[in-house]
C-alpha positions as CSV (number, residue, x, y, z in Angstrom):
1,X,110.7,90.7,119.8
2,X,113.6,92.7,118.2
3,X,115.6,90.6,115.9
4,X,119.0,91.3,114.2
5,X,120.1,89.9,110.9
6,X,123.5,89.5,109.3
7,X,123.7,89.2,105.5
8,X,126.9,88.2,103.7
9,X,127.0,89.0,100.0
10,X,124.3,91.7,99.9
11,X,125.5,93.2,96.6
12,X,124.3,90.2,94.7
13,X,120.9,89.7,93.2
14,X,119.5,87.5,96.1
15,X,121.4,89.3,98.8
16,X,120.1,92.7,97.7
17,X,116.5,91.4,97.8
18,X,117.0,89.9,101.2
19,X,118.4,93.1,102.6
20,X,115.5,95.2,101.2
21,X,112.9,92.8,102.7
22,X,114.6,92.8,106.1
23,X,114.7,96.6,106.2
24,X,111.0,96.9,105.9
25,X,110.1,94.1,108.4
26,X,109.2,95.6,111.8
27,X,110.5,92.5,113.6
28,X,114.1,93.4,112.7
29,X,115.8,96.3,114.5
30,X,119.2,96.0,112.9
31,X,120.5,94.6,109.6
32,X,124.2,94.1,109.4
33,X,125.8,93.6,106.0
34,X,129.2,92.1,105.5
35,X,130.5,92.7,102.0
36,X,133.4,93.9,99.9
37,X,131.6,96.8,98.3
38,X,129.3,99.4,99.9
39,X,125.6,99.3,99.2
40,X,124.0,102.2,97.4
41,X,121.3,102.6,100.0
42,X,121.1,104.0,103.5
43,X,118.7,103.2,106.2
44,X,118.5,103.8,109.9
45,X,118.5,100.0,110.6
46,X,121.4,99.3,108.2
47,X,125.0,98.8,109.3
48,X,127.6,98.1,106.6
49,X,130.9,96.4,107.3
50,X,133.3,96.3,104.4
51,X,135.7,93.4,104.4
52,X,138.5,92.5,102.1
53,X,138.0,88.7,102.1
54,X,141.5,88.0,100.8
55,X,143.2,89.7,103.8
56,X,140.6,88.7,106.3
57,X,141.5,85.0,105.9
58,X,145.2,85.9,106.6
59,X,144.6,88.2,109.6
60,X,144.0,87.4,113.2
61,X,140.6,89.0,113.1
62,X,137.8,86.6,113.7
63,X,134.4,87.3,112.2
């Protein structure tokens, strides 16, 4: 079964570890990261979405 994961706060200590573990797991086909800063890694399964949390709360965009 292909699983997809979403991680919020991946630049922190725990979030970084979680992302690294998800990327090596064969069960996960995609790992989406929602964060305010880009990660320093690249991976075919990794999709990064940069969000300004201050303006996201004010906008009409729903996450």
